[in-house]
C-alpha positions as CSV (number, residue, x, y, z in Angstrom):
1,X,96.4,37.5,17.6
2,X,97.1,34.7,20.1
3,X,94.4,35.9,22.6
4,X,91.8,37.2,19.8
5,X,91.5,33.8,17.9
6,X,91.0,31.9,21.6
7,X,88.4,34.2,22.6
8,X,86.4,33.2,18.8
9,X,86.6,29.5,20.2
10,X,84.8,30.2,23.6
11,X,82.5,33.2,22.3
12,X,79.7,30.6,21.5
13,X,79.7,29.4,25.3
14,X,76.9,31.2,26.5
15,X,75.1,31.0,23.3
16,X,74.7,27.6,23.6
17,X,71.5,27.4,25.5
18,X,69.8,30.1,23.3
19,X,70.8,28.0,19.9
20,X,69.8,25.2,21.6
21,X,65.8,26.7,21.8
22,X,66.1,28.3,18.7
23,X,66.8,25.5,16.4
24,X,65.7,23.2,19.2
25,X,69.1,21.0,19.8
26,X,69.6,18.4,21.9
27,X,72.3,18.0,24.3
28,X,74.1,15.5,21.9
29,X,74.4,18.0,19.1
30,X,75.1,20.7,21.3
31,X,78.2,18.9,22.5
32,X,79.0,17.6,18.9
33,X,78.9,21.7,17.8
34,X,81.2,22.4,20.1
35,X,83.6,19.4,19.6
36,X,83.6,19.3,15.9
37,X,85.8,22.1,15.8
38,X,89.3,19.9,16.9
39,X,88.8,18.7,13.0
40,X,90.2,22.3,12.1
41,X,92.4,22.0,14.2
42,X,94.4,18.7,13.4
43,X,93.9,19.6,10.2
44,X,96.0,22.7,11.1
45,X,98.4,20.5,13.1
46,X,98.6,17.9,11.2
47,X,99.1,19.6,7.5
48,X,100.1,23.2,8.1
49,X,103.3,22.3,10.3
50,X,106.1,23.8,8.4
51,X,104.1,26.5,6.3
52,X,104.9,29.7,8.5
53,X,109.0,28.6,8.6
54,X,108.8,28.3,4.9
55,X,106.8,31.4,3.2
56,X,106.7,33.7,6.5
57,X,104.9,34.4,9.9
58,X,103.1,37.4,8.8
59,X,101.3,35.5,5.5
60,X,100.8,32.7,7.7
61,X,98.7,34.3,10.3
62,X,96.7,36.8,8.2
63,X,95.3,33.7,6.5
64,X,94.6,31.8,9.7
65,X,92.4,35.6,10.5
66,X,91.1,35.9,7.0
67,X,90.2,31.8,7.7
68,X,88.4,33.2,11.5
69,X,86.7,36.2,10.0
70,X,85.1,34.1,7.5
71,X,83.5,31.5,10.7
72,X,82.4,34.5,12.2
73,X,80.3,35.5,9.2
74,X,78.7,32.5,9.1
75,X,78.6,32.6,12.9
76,X,76.5,35.5,12.0
77,X,74.6,35.0,9.6
78,X,73.7,31.1,11.0
79,X,70.4,29.7,10.2
80,X,70.5,26.4,10.5
81,X,73.0,23.5,12.3
82,X,75.2,23.2,9.1
83,X,75.8,26.4,8.9
84,X,77.0,25.9,12.8
85,X,79.5,22.9,11.9
86,X,80.7,24.2,8.6
87,X,81.8,27.7,11.2
88,X,82.8,25.7,14.1
89,X,85.6,23.7,11.8
90,X,86.8,26.4,10.0
91,X,87.7,28.3,13.7
92,X,89.3,25.2,14.8
93,X,91.8,25.5,11.6
94,X,92.1,29.5,12.0
95,X,93.1,28.7,15.9
96,X,95.1,25.5,14.9
97,X,97.1,27.9,11.9
98,X,97.5,31.1,13.6
99,X,98.3,29.5,17.1
100,X,100.7,27.9,15.9
101,X,103.0,29.9,13.8
102,X,101.6,33.1,16.2
103,X,103.9,31.2,19.3
104,X,107.1,30.5,17.0
105,X,106.7,33.8,15.9
106,X,106.4,35.5,19.4
107,X,109.5,33.4,20.4
108,X,111.1,34.9,17.9
109,X,110.2,38.1,18.4
110,X,111.5,38.2,22.3
111,X,115.6,37.6,21.2
112,X,116.4,35.8,24.4
113,X,117.7,32.3,24.2
114,X,115.8,31.1,27.5
115,X,112.6,30.4,25.9
116,X,109.9,30.2,29.2
117,X,109.4,33.8,28.7
118,X,107.4,33.7,25.3
119,X,106.4,30.4,26.3
120,X,104.3,31.7,29.5
121,X,103.0,35.1,27.1
122,X,101.8,32.2,24.6
123,X,99.8,29.9,27.3
124,X,98.9,32.4,29.8
125,X,97.3,35.0,26.4
126,X,95.5,31.2,25.5
127,X,93.9,31.9,28.4
128,X,93.4,35.1,28.9
129,X,91.3,35.1,25.3
130,X,89.1,32.1,26.1
131,X,88.0,34.2,29.1
132,X,87.5,37.1,27.0
133,X,85.5,35.7,24.5
134,X,83.2,33.8,26.9
135,X,82.3,37.0,29.5
136,X,81.6,39.4,26.7
137,X,79.4,37.5,24.5
138,X,77.3,36.4,28.0
139,X,77.3,40.3,29.3
140,X,75.7,40.7,25.6
141,X,74.1,37.7,25.0
142,X,71.8,38.5,28.3
143,X,72.2,42.9,28.2
144,X,72.3,43.6,24.6
145,X,69.6,43.1,21.5
146,X,70.4,40.7,19.1
147,X,72.6,38.2,20.8
148,X,73.2,35.5,18.5
149,X,74.4,38.5,16.1
150,X,75.9,41.4,18.0
151,X,79.0,39.2,19.9
152,X,79.9,38.3,16.3
153,X,79.3,41.5,15.1
154,X,81.9,42.9,18.3
155,X,84.3,40.4,16.9
156,X,84.7,40.8,13.4
157,X,85.8,44.2,14.2
158,X,88.5,43.4,17.0
159,X,90.1,40.9,13.9
160,X,89.8,43.9,12.2
161,X,92.7,45.9,14.9
162,X,94.3,42.5,14.9
163,X,94.9,42.6,11.4
164,X,96.0,46.1,11.5
165,X,98.4,45.2,14.2
166,X,99.8,42.4,12.7
167,X,100.1,43.8,9.2
168,X,102.3,46.3,10.8
169,X,104.7,43.1,12.6
170,X,108.4,42.4,11.9
171,X,108.7,39.3,9.6
172,X,111.2,37.4,11.5
173,X,111.6,34.5,8.8
174,X,114.6,36.2,6.5
175,X,113.9,34.7,3.3
176,X,110.3,33.9,2.9
177,X,110.1,31.1,-0.2
178,X,107.1,30.1,-1.8
179,X,104.5,27.6,-0.9
180,X,105.1,25.0,-3.0
181,X,108.1,24.5,-1.7
182,X,105.9,23.1,1.5
183,X,105.5,19.4,2.3
184,X,101.9,18.8,3.8
185,X,102.6,15.3,4.3
186,X,101.5,14.0,8.0
187,X,104.7,13.2,10.1
188,X,103.8,11.7,13.7
189,X,105.3,9.1,15.9
190,X,107.3,8.3,19.0
191,X,110.8,7.1,19.0
192,X,110.4,3.7,21.6
193,X,113.3,5.7,24.4
194,X,111.0,8.5,25.0
195,X,107.8,6.5,25.4
196,X,107.4,5.3,29.0
197,X,108.7,9.1,29.9
198,X,105.5,10.4,26.9
199,X,102.5,8.6,29.0
200,X,102.4,11.3,32.0
201,X,102.5,14.5,30.2
202,X,99.9,13.4,27.2
203,X,97.5,12.1,29.9
204,X,98.0,14.9,31.9
205,X,97.4,17.3,28.8
206,X,94.8,15.4,27.4
207,X,93.3,15.3,31.0
208,X,94.2,19.5,31.7
209,X,91.6,20.0,28.2
210,X,89.3,18.2,28.8
211,X,88.8,20.0,32.7
212,X,88.4,23.5,29.8
213,X,86.2,21.6,27.6
214,X,83.2,20.6,30.3
215,X,83.6,24.1,31.2
216,X,83.5,26.2,27.6
217,X,80.6,23.4,26.6
218,X,78.8,22.4,29.1
219,X,79.0,24.7,32.6
220,X,76.2,27.0,31.3
221,X,73.8,23.5,31.7
222,X,75.2,23.2,34.4
223,X,74.0,26.6,36.4
224,X,70.4,26.3,34.4
225,X,69.6,22.7,35.3
226,X,71.1,22.2,38.3
227,X,71.8,25.6,40.3
228,X,69.1,27.3,38.5
229,X,71.0,30.1,37.3
230,X,70.0,31.2,33.4
231,X,71.9,34.4,33.6
232,X,73.9,34.2,30.0
233,X,76.8,36.7,31.6
234,X,77.2,34.4,34.7
235,X,77.4,31.5,32.6
236,X,80.2,33.6,30.7
237,X,81.4,34.8,34.0
238,X,82.2,31.1,35.3
239,X,84.3,30.4,32.5
240,X,86.0,33.5,32.7
241,X,87.1,33.3,36.4
242,X,88.6,29.8,35.2
243,X,90.6,31.7,32.6
244,X,91.0,34.3,34.5
245,X,92.6,31.9,37.4
246,X,95.0,30.0,34.6
247,X,96.3,32.9,33.0
248,X,97.5,34.0,36.6
249,X,98.7,30.9,37.7
250,X,100.7,30.3,34.6
251,X,102.5,33.7,35.5
252,X,103.5,33.2,39.3
253,X,104.7,29.6,38.5
254,X,106.9,30.0,36.1
255,X,110.2,29.1,38.2
256,X,108.2,26.3,39.2
257,X,110.0,23.2,37.2
258,X,107.8,21.5,34.7
259,X,107.6,18.4,36.2
260,X,106.9,19.3,39.5
261,X,103.9,21.7,37.8
262,X,102.0,18.6,35.8
263,X,102.7,16.7,39.4
264,X,100.7,19.3,40.7
265,X,98.0,19.4,38.4
266,X,97.6,15.7,38.6
267,X,96.9,15.6,42.1
268,X,95.0,18.6,41.5
269,X,92.3,17.1,39.5
270,X,90.4,14.4,41.2
271,X,90.0,16.8,44.0
272,X,88.6,19.6,41.4
273,X,86.0,17.2,40.0
274,X,84.6,15.8,42.9
275,X,83.5,19.3,44.1
276,X,82.3,19.5,40.3
277,X,79.6,16.8,41.2
278,X,79.5,17.8,44.7
279,X,78.2,21.6,42.8
280,X,75.5,20.2,40.7
281,X,74.2,17.4,43.7
282,X,73.4,20.5,46.0
283,X,72.7,22.8,43.5
284,X,75.3,25.6,45.6
285,X,77.1,28.1,43.2
286,X,79.4,28.8,46.2
287,X,81.2,25.3,46.1
288,X,81.0,25.7,42.2
289,X,82.7,28.5,42.2
290,X,85.8,26.9,44.1
291,X,85.2,23.8,41.5
292,X,85.8,26.5,38.5
293,X,89.3,28.0,40.6
294,X,90.5,24.5,41.6
295,X,90.0,23.0,37.9
296,X,92.0,26.4,36.1
297,X,94.6,26.0,38.3
298,X,94.9,22.3,37.1
299,X,93.9,22.9,33.8
300,X,97.0,26.1,33.6
301,X,99.6,24.1,36.2
302,X,99.1,20.8,33.5
303,X,99.1,21.9,30.3
304,X,102.3,24.6,31.3
305,X,104.0,22.1,32.5
306,X,103.2,19.1,30.2
307,X,104.1,20.7,27.6
308,X,107.6,22.0,28.8
309,X,108.3,17.9,30.1
310,X,107.4,17.2,26.1
311,X,109.8,19.9,24.6
312,X,112.6,18.6,27.5
313,X,112.1,14.7,27.1
314,X,111.9,14.5,23.1
315,X,115.4,14.1,20.9
316,X,116.1,17.9,19.0
317,X,115.3,16.6,15.6
318,X,111.8,14.8,16.9
319,X,110.7,17.7,19.2
320,X,108.1,19.1,16.4
321,X,106.8,15.5,15.2
322,X,106.7,14.6,19.4
323,X,104.9,18.0,20.1
324,X,102.4,17.4,17.2
325,X,101.5,13.5,18.8
326,X,100.7,15.9,22.3
327,X,98.8,18.6,20.3
328,X,96.4,15.5,19.2
329,X,96.1,14.0,22.5
330,X,95.1,17.7,24.0
331,X,92.3,18.0,21.2
332,X,90.8,15.2,21.5
333,X,90.8,15.6,25.6
334,X,88.7,18.4,24.4
335,X,86.2,17.2,22.2
336,X,85.7,13.4,23.5
337,X,84.7,13.8,27.1
338,X,81.9,16.2,26.3
339,X,80.8,14.4,23.5
340,X,80.8,11.3,26.2
341,X,78.6,13.0,28.6
342,X,76.3,14.8,26.0
343,X,75.3,10.9,25.7
344,X,75.9,9.6,28.9
345,X,73.3,12.7,30.2
346,X,70.8,12.0,27.4
347,X,70.6,8.0,27.9
348,X,70.7,8.4,32.2
349,X,71.1,12.1,33.9
350,X,73.4,15.0,33.7
351,X,74.7,13.9,37.1
352,X,75.1,10.4,36.2
353,X,77.4,12.1,33.4
354,X,79.3,14.3,35.3
355,X,80.0,11.2,37.6
356,X,81.7,9.3,35.0
357,X,83.7,12.2,33.8
358,X,85.1,13.0,37.2
359,X,85.8,9.3,37.3
360,X,87.3,9.1,33.9
361,X,89.5,12.3,35.3
362,X,90.8,10.8,38.4
363,X,91.3,7.2,36.5
364,X,93.6,9.5,34.0
365,X,95.0,11.3,36.8
366,X,96.2,8.7,39.3
367,X,97.6,6.9,36.1
368,X,99.8,9.4,35.1
369,X,100.9,10.6,38.5
370,X,102.1,6.6,38.8
371,X,103.8,7.2,35.5
372,X,105.6,10.3,36.1
373,X,107.0,9.7,39.4
374,X,107.8,6.6,38.2
375,X,109.3,7.9,34.9
376,X,110.5,11.4,35.7
377,X,114.2,11.0,35.9
């Protein structure tokens, strides 16, 4: 389920160029279509955090899948910009509700005291889903008819299978209650004693998701404009490479301490984004593939390590609240830099936008590295 929901979020990655041609998008509009789904993510995070704790995992996840089905139908029938934007917001809402509840459900189904294994599965399948969604959509867009329709027909079929499997999965909430007993009032804040320790993981999460956002929204344009590769399957394959390397990194570094993983990611981010700019500057596919691999490793180590650090520094009574602040940083990292790149590339050039993005990542990484080294005890 986690993989399927995330697959829907990147199914558009190789399709953005087609949408741009069909609907006459500007680069800024394209990035806004990508980023607007964060509204759904934030709504789910702020308003539905405790729903599955009260009414149960299965009904909450089935609602999330239903919302995602509506989103996919809107994409299937989309004929204007407004429809795409509504579909993206619903996609973000479905992911936010489903993944949060699904991760808790997974942790409960894997009945061990050490929840690291469940966390690795959840984060790993996150990246696997992102990669498979982009790859399959790219193959369908390049080699099958009706690319803006067939992709979502296949996705709807996959969601149907997932819904059946969810229905057959045991419920882990022993005494589900009624929705009327759920509080929807957002609760966010950071205790004074964890604020300095929170900076490094928050900035790391922002940077890790910014790397993912860059490749999900903008890599196809880089391939077409700077590397002269217009094959939609290639656009999907590049993002699949990033996601596959990220999932493998999570699987192979399970014993690496969370703080070490986070600091390693921060050290890898500057050379990774420098290689992205170099690939554009020299028009080199080889450099782009190396940059993609390095970004995938950095994103995986950064996301996994920083999330675990947040869980470690948070007082048990406020862990969910502090985790929510962390995820807001991640969502902003996934969306805001992408919009900024779109604006700069329109006003100046694509190379200037990538240089600005690289500079931001370098500054953020060095800042977080400093805080992580100083307040890591």
